[in-house]
C-alpha distance (Angstrom), angle and dihedral (degrees) to the residues before:
residue distance angle dihedral
M1 . . .
Q2 3.82 . .
E3 3.81 91.1 .
I4 3.80 89.1 55.8
Y5 3.81 91.4 49.5
D6 3.81 91.8 49.3
F7 3.80 90.2 51.5
F8 3.82 93.0 55.2
E9 3.81 99.2 34.9
N10 3.79 97.5 96.3
L11 3.81 97.4 31.8
N12 3.80 112.2 126.1
E13 3.81 91.3 -131.4
I14 3.80 129.6 76.0
V15 3.81 112.4 -96.5
Y16 3.79 125.6 179.2
V17 3.80 137.9 170.8
A18 3.82 122.8 -153.1
D19 3.79 134.6 178.9
M20 3.82 104.8 -107.5
D21 3.81 93.5 -149.3
T22 3.82 100.6 44.6
Y23 3.85 99.4 23.8
E24 3.82 87.9 -132.9
L25 3.78 111.8 156.0
V26 3.81 106.9 -128.5
Y27 3.80 100.7 171.8
L28 3.80 140.1 20.8
N29 3.79 118.8 172.1
R30 3.79 125.9 -129.6
K31 3.81 93.5 -93.3
G32 3.81 90.7 52.3
L33 3.80 92.8 48.5
D34 3.82 89.7 52.3
V35 3.81 94.6 48.3
Y36 3.80 93.5 48.9
G37 3.79 94.7 42.3
F38 3.81 101.4 -110.2
R39 3.78 127.6 136.1
S40 3.80 100.2 -158.6
L41 3.79 144.2 3.5
D42 3.81 89.2 -104.7
E43 3.80 89.0 74.2
I44 3.81 92.9 60.1
R45 3.79 99.7 33.8
G46 3.81 111.0 129.1
R47 3.82 94.0 9.1
K48 3.81 124.0 122.9
C49 3.79 120.9 -105.0
Y50 3.81 92.1 -127.3
D51 3.82 90.0 52.5
V52 3.80 95.7 51.1
L53 3.80 101.5 33.9
Q54 3.80 102.8 32.2
H55 3.82 102.6 23.4
A56 3.81 87.2 -127.0
C57 3.81 131.3 141.2
M58 3.80 96.6 -142.4
P59 3.83 139.1 31.8
C60 3.80 112.4 -65.5
N61 3.80 117.9 -104.3
I62 3.80 88.5 -142.6
C63 3.81 91.8 59.3
T64 3.82 111.9 131.8
D65 3.82 96.9 -158.6
D66 3.80 94.0 118.4
E67 3.83 89.7 56.5
L68 3.80 97.8 50.9
R69 3.80 124.9 105.7
P70 3.84 131.1 178.7
G71 3.80 113.4 -93.8
C72 3.82 94.2 16.0
F73 3.80 129.0 94.2
K74 3.80 123.8 -146.8
E75 3.80 110.4 -150.1
W76 3.82 122.0 -158.5
Q77 3.80 142.5 141.3
Y78 3.78 128.2 -114.8
Y79 3.78 138.4 175.0
N80 3.81 108.8 -142.1
P81 3.82 106.2 -151.9
A82 3.81 90.7 -172.1
I83 3.82 89.3 73.2
D84 3.84 99.2 14.0
R85 3.81 95.5 -119.8
Y86 3.80 137.3 128.4
F87 3.79 120.2 -133.8
L88 3.76 140.2 -170.8
L89 3.81 101.3 -144.9
K90 3.79 130.1 -154.7
D91 3.82 114.1 -169.6
T92 3.79 132.8 -177.5
M93 3.81 141.2 160.7
L94 3.81 122.0 -109.7
P95 3.82 114.4 -163.0
V96 3.83 108.6 -156.7
D97 3.82 127.0 169.3
G98 3.79 93.1 -20.7
K99 3.82 93.9 -48.2
R100 3.80 129.6 108.2
Y101 3.79 118.5 -132.3
R102 3.79 129.6 -172.2
L103 3.80 115.0 -139.0
E104 3.78 117.4 -166.9
I105 3.77 129.5 -175.7
S106 3.82 111.9 -161.6
I107 3.80 115.8 -159.3
D108 3.81 110.3 -163.4
I109 3.82 110.4 -130.2
T110 3.82 96.5 163.4
L111 3.81 94.9 118.1
Q112 3.79 93.0 52.7
E113 3.80 92.0 47.4
K114 3.78 93.7 48.5
Q115 3.79 91.9 48.4
R116 3.79 89.4 49.7
N117 3.80 96.3 47.6
M118 3.84 100.9 31.6
F119 3.82 86.0 -148.6
D120 3.79 102.7 -121.0
S121 3.81 114.4 160.4
Y122 3.79 97.8 -95.2
Q123 3.77 93.6 46.3
R124 3.79 88.5 47.6
V125 3.81 90.0 58.8
E126 3.78 92.1 47.1
E127 3.78 90.6 47.3
I128 3.81 94.3 53.0
V129 3.79 91.9 45.8
N130 3.79 94.1 49.2
A131 3.79 93.9 46.1
G132 3.80 92.5 47.8
L133 3.79 94.1 47.3
R134 3.79 91.8 46.9
L135 3.81 91.4 54.6
A136 3.81 92.7 44.9
M137 3.80 92.8 50.0
M138 3.81 90.1 54.4
A139 3.81 90.3 60.3
K140 3.79 118.6 109.5
T141 3.82 95.2 -136.3
P142 3.83 135.8 28.5
N143 3.81 90.8 -118.1
R144 3.78 91.7 55.0
G145 3.80 90.3 44.9
L146 3.80 91.9 54.3
N147 3.79 92.3 47.5
I148 3.80 91.0 49.0
L149 3.79 90.8 49.5
L150 3.82 93.6 50.4
E151 3.78 91.9 46.8
Y152 3.78 92.5 49.6
L153 3.81 92.9 46.8
G154 3.77 92.3 47.8
K155 3.77 92.6 53.1
A156 3.81 96.2 40.6
L157 3.83 91.5 49.7
Q158 3.82 93.2 41.8
A159 3.80 89.0 -127.0
D160 3.79 131.3 159.7
R161 3.77 94.0 -133.3
T162 3.80 142.8 0.6
Y163 3.79 123.1 -165.5
I164 3.80 150.9 160.9
F165 3.80 125.0 -134.7
E166 3.81 123.4 -165.6
R167 3.79 128.8 -164.2
N168 3.80 112.1 -115.6
D169 3.80 130.4 -147.6
K170 3.81 91.3 -87.1
G171 3.79 92.6 55.9
N172 3.79 92.1 -108.1
D173 3.80 125.9 118.3
D174 3.83 129.9 -104.2
N175 3.80 124.3 -163.8
T176 3.81 98.2 -133.6
Y177 3.82 102.2 168.2
E178 3.79 131.3 29.4
W179 3.79 142.6 170.4
V180 3.80 122.4 -172.9
A181 3.80 131.3 -170.5
A182 3.78 122.8 -121.0
G183 3.80 111.1 -71.4
V184 3.82 93.9 17.8
S185 3.79 118.3 116.8
P186 3.83 115.9 -121.9
E187 3.81 113.4 -118.9
K188 3.79 102.4 -175.3
D189 3.81 96.2 102.3
N190 3.80 90.4 49.9
L191 3.80 93.9 50.7
Q192 3.79 104.3 62.4
D193 3.80 120.8 125.6
V194 3.81 92.2 2.6
P195 3.84 106.4 -168.9
A196 3.80 112.8 -100.9
E197 3.79 92.8 -122.0
V198 3.82 91.5 64.6
C199 3.81 92.7 65.1
A200 3.82 97.0 26.9
H201 3.81 92.5 108.4
W202 3.81 90.5 52.7
Y203 3.80 93.6 50.1
N204 3.79 89.6 49.4
T205 3.80 87.7 54.3
F206 3.81 90.1 48.7
S207 3.81 90.5 52.3
M208 3.81 87.8 61.9
D209 3.81 89.5 54.0
K210 3.80 92.0 -108.2
I211 3.79 134.4 126.7
V212 3.80 130.1 -133.3
V213 3.81 118.8 -111.4
I214 3.80 118.5 174.2
R215 3.78 113.0 -174.4
Q216 3.79 94.7 177.4
L217 3.79 124.3 13.9
E218 3.80 92.7 -137.0
D219 3.82 87.8 65.6
I220 3.83 91.0 75.9
R221 3.79 99.5 38.9
K222 3.80 95.1 107.0
E223 3.80 102.8 29.5
D224 3.83 97.2 45.0
P225 3.84 108.5 21.4
L226 3.82 96.8 162.6
Q227 3.78 93.1 54.0
Y228 3.80 90.0 41.8
E229 3.81 91.3 59.3
N230 3.81 91.5 43.6
L231 3.81 92.8 53.1
K232 3.79 95.5 40.0
R233 3.80 90.3 56.7
Q234 3.82 87.9 56.5
N235 3.85 93.4 50.2
I236 3.80 91.2 -115.7
D237 3.82 114.8 159.2
S238 3.81 99.7 168.7
L239 3.76 136.9 7.0
V240 3.78 148.4 166.0
V241 3.81 119.9 -139.6
I242 3.80 125.5 -177.6
P243 3.82 127.6 -172.3
L244 3.79 123.0 -112.3
Y245 3.80 107.4 -139.0
E246 3.77 132.3 -158.8
N247 3.80 121.0 176.7
G248 3.79 89.4 -11.3
A249 3.80 95.7 -55.4
A250 3.81 128.3 103.8
I251 3.81 109.8 -113.0
G252 3.79 94.0 177.6
F253 3.77 140.9 -46.8
C254 3.79 144.6 -103.3
G255 3.77 123.6 -139.7
V256 3.79 148.3 -178.1
D257 3.81 121.1 -147.7
N258 3.80 125.7 -148.1
P259 3.81 101.9 -11.4
P260 3.83 113.8 171.7
A261 3.81 112.4 -83.8
H262 3.80 92.8 -112.2
L263 3.84 90.4 56.1
L264 3.79 97.1 46.3
L265 3.80 96.3 97.3
H266 3.81 92.5 39.1
S267 3.81 86.6 54.9
A268 3.79 90.3 55.4
D269 3.81 92.7 49.3
I270 3.79 93.7 47.3
L271 3.81 95.1 46.8
Q272 3.80 92.9 49.1
I273 3.79 91.6 51.6
M274 3.80 92.0 48.1
G275 3.81 95.8 43.4
H276 3.81 94.9 88.0
F277 3.79 91.4 49.9
M278 3.80 91.0 50.3
V279 3.80 91.2 52.3
S280 3.79 89.4 49.5
L281 3.81 90.5 53.6
L282 3.81 91.2 47.1
R283 3.79 91.8 52.2
T284 3.80 92.1 46.0
R285 3.79 87.8 51.8
D286 3.81 91.1 51.7
L287 3.80 91.5 47.9
I288 3.80 91.4 52.2
V289 3.80 90.3 50.0
Q290 3.79 90.6 48.8
L291 3.81 92.9 49.2
K292 3.79 90.8 47.6
E293 3.79 89.8 49.7
M294 3.80 91.1 50.5
S295 3.79 92.4 47.9
S296 3.80 94.1 50.4
H297 3.80 102.7 38.2
D298 3.76 133.8 66.8
R299 3.78 108.4 -112.7
L300 3.81 97.5 -141.5
T301 3.79 101.2 43.8
G302 3.79 104.0 22.7
F303 3.82 88.8 -130.2
G304 3.78 120.1 134.0
N305 3.80 115.9 -90.2
R306 3.82 129.7 -141.6
Y307 3.82 91.6 -77.5
A308 3.80 90.0 54.3
L309 3.80 89.9 46.6
D310 3.81 91.2 53.7
D311 3.81 91.4 47.7
Y312 3.79 92.5 49.1
A313 3.81 93.5 45.6
A314 3.80 89.3 53.4
T315 3.82 90.3 58.2
L316 3.81 97.2 46.8
G317 3.78 96.3 93.3
D318 3.79 122.9 -176.9
G319 3.78 126.3 -57.1
G320 3.78 136.0 51.5
S321 3.78 126.6 59.3
L322 3.78 124.5 -68.5
G323 3.78 128.8 -159.6
V324 3.81 123.1 -167.6
V325 3.80 124.7 -163.2
F326 3.82 118.6 -169.6
C327 3.82 115.0 -161.6
D328 3.80 133.4 -173.4
I329 3.80 125.6 -173.8
T330 3.77 107.8 -129.2
G331 3.80 117.7 -140.3
L332 3.80 97.9 13.9
K333 3.80 95.3 126.0
G334 3.83 92.3 49.2
L335 3.81 90.8 49.9
N336 3.80 91.8 49.3
D337 3.82 90.4 50.2
S338 3.80 95.8 45.9
R339 3.81 104.0 35.3
G340 3.79 105.0 15.8
H341 3.77 136.0 -105.9
T342 3.80 94.4 -72.4
A343 3.80 89.2 65.6
G344 3.81 88.9 44.6
D345 3.80 91.1 52.5
M346 3.79 90.5 51.8
L347 3.80 89.6 53.1
I348 3.82 90.5 50.5
L349 3.81 91.4 50.4
R350 3.81 91.9 49.6
A351 3.80 89.3 51.1
C352 3.82 90.9 49.0
D353 3.78 91.2 50.2
C354 3.81 88.8 55.9
L355 3.82 91.2 48.6
K356 3.79 92.3 50.6
K357 3.81 92.8 48.6
A358 3.79 93.0 49.3
F359 3.83 98.3 38.7
G360 3.80 103.6 24.7
G361 3.81 97.7 151.1
S362 3.78 96.9 41.9
M363 3.79 131.0 90.8
L364 3.81 110.2 -94.0
F365 3.80 122.5 -162.2
R366 3.80 135.3 -180.0
I367 3.80 104.2 -148.2
G368 3.80 99.7 170.6
G369 3.79 142.0 4.4
D370 3.82 93.2 -76.3
E371 3.82 101.0 6.7
F372 3.79 127.6 98.4
L373 3.78 133.8 180.0
I374 3.80 127.7 -157.3
L375 3.80 122.6 -163.8
C376 3.81 116.4 -161.2
R377 3.79 113.3 -169.2
D378 3.82 121.7 -161.3
M379 3.80 92.8 -0.2
A380 3.80 121.0 142.5
E381 3.80 116.0 -117.7
E382 3.81 90.7 -119.2
E383 3.80 91.8 53.8
L384 3.82 91.0 48.6
A385 3.82 89.9 53.7
S386 3.81 90.5 47.4
R387 3.80 92.1 51.7
I388 3.79 91.5 49.4
D389 3.82 89.3 52.9
N390 3.80 88.8 49.2
L391 3.81 89.8 50.1
K392 3.79 91.6 52.1
A393 3.81 90.6 52.4
K394 3.82 92.3 50.0
L395 3.81 91.2 47.6
R396 3.81 90.5 54.6
E397 3.82 90.3 49.0
S398 3.81 90.5 51.4
D399 3.81 95.1 44.6
V400 3.82 92.2 -117.7
V401 3.78 124.5 139.5
M402 3.80 116.6 -153.2
A403 3.78 130.3 170.2
L404 3.80 110.0 -134.9
G405 3.78 134.5 -161.5
S406 3.79 128.2 171.5
A407 3.79 141.8 -175.2
W408 3.80 131.3 -173.0
Y409 3.79 133.1 -164.8
P410 3.84 122.4 -170.1
I411 3.82 91.6 -145.3
C412 3.80 118.3 38.7
R413 3.78 118.0 -140.2
T414 3.78 120.5 -174.7
S415 3.78 88.2 -143.3
N416 3.83 94.1 59.4
M417 3.80 96.5 46.2
D418 3.82 92.2 103.4
K419 3.79 91.5 47.9
L420 3.79 91.3 52.1
T421 3.81 92.1 48.7
I422 3.81 92.6 49.3
E423 3.80 90.0 49.8
A424 3.81 91.1 53.4
E425 3.82 91.2 45.2
M426 3.82 92.6 52.6
R427 3.80 90.5 51.7
M428 3.80 89.6 49.4
Y429 3.83 90.0 55.2
K430 3.81 90.0 50.6
D431 3.81 89.5 51.2
K432 3.79 90.9 49.8
A433 3.80 92.4 48.6
A434 3.81 90.1 50.2
Y435 3.81 90.2 51.8
Y436 3.79 93.6 51.7
K437 3.80 91.4 46.2
A438 3.81 92.6 50.8
A439 3.81 90.3 47.4
G440 3.80 91.8 49.4
I441 3.80 92.0 -121.4
D442 3.79 117.4 151.3
R443 3.81 104.8 -152.1
R444 3.80 91.1 -167.8
K445 3.80 91.2 70.2
């Protein structure tokens, strides 16, 4: 690697190399040291690239590591608000001694950009908005896009924190997205299911088509004491919060904490412009979740389908016990033929109700028209047998006949999942055959 460093040392562009797995910055050339105010590599040794280059406390959402390949350069543009400069970036992966390194060459194009934009206040707002939206639209998922947008806004507005809150089913507020600057404590985990009365004053302001701007926290001490205490606990002195609307109603809000006083109004303008885009990303996210739910769950019963079973099986890993119960509703086809599929669906739902009551905490799957599979992780063999007995009792109470077969292994192995399922299925067929024999039913006729 030293030959590479020597090659870039006197280049008049910033060049750095970072470990792609640990984010440790292993090299920054002389130009980079000068720009960031360091005198030697010893001052950055062991520090993270996002800490030194972006003044961030966590990996950057805009990071292109997952797009890099050896021998190929990814070229893109980025405004770094940490040092107020524009760059044309060229990134590639360097595999060395079994490790993956990110090499980036940063060509400073700040002068050209400033000459092009002239940088008056209105153009500054437009510039930040356009750059942020461009980065967010490049993201592969809505979640990543929202995180990129909050990170970019936080840095561009020199804020302590940017965030999105969404109203939950109880009418309270959940902090669903958050970016924090280096040295600022995250608050997301502490701000789940915030009682509605805490933000009631804000939502009343939103209903009048207004935004919330707090220049000094003490300004709201008397008029909004609940919110005052909430914000004071978070060390918030000033903020801008704008509503996120859908169909004319506020479904949440987006905010910026502690921006510099001279950027307070710019923050309001930028957030209001970006609000519609944020809502669009939120709704796209919800649609993706809904489609994924539909593709992995049986529509009638709500149980997982075969796709969900495959996904779950892939995450089982090795270790811990695993019990499998294979179930088959007896007589479903005859009921469908004689009384119609509505009656058959009711029978299926009664059977599912029994399964849920007996195996509430287990993974339940409908793998065929009348076939169900239950996976019980880390359940003792005695408890599995007890739950099967309980299931049989509930089936009798609900006038449902199911053939049951089970298998249990003390140590789960992903590789023997199929074997365990087949074992349970074979025992289910034996149980079904025994039922028909006892009932005097000849299935061959």
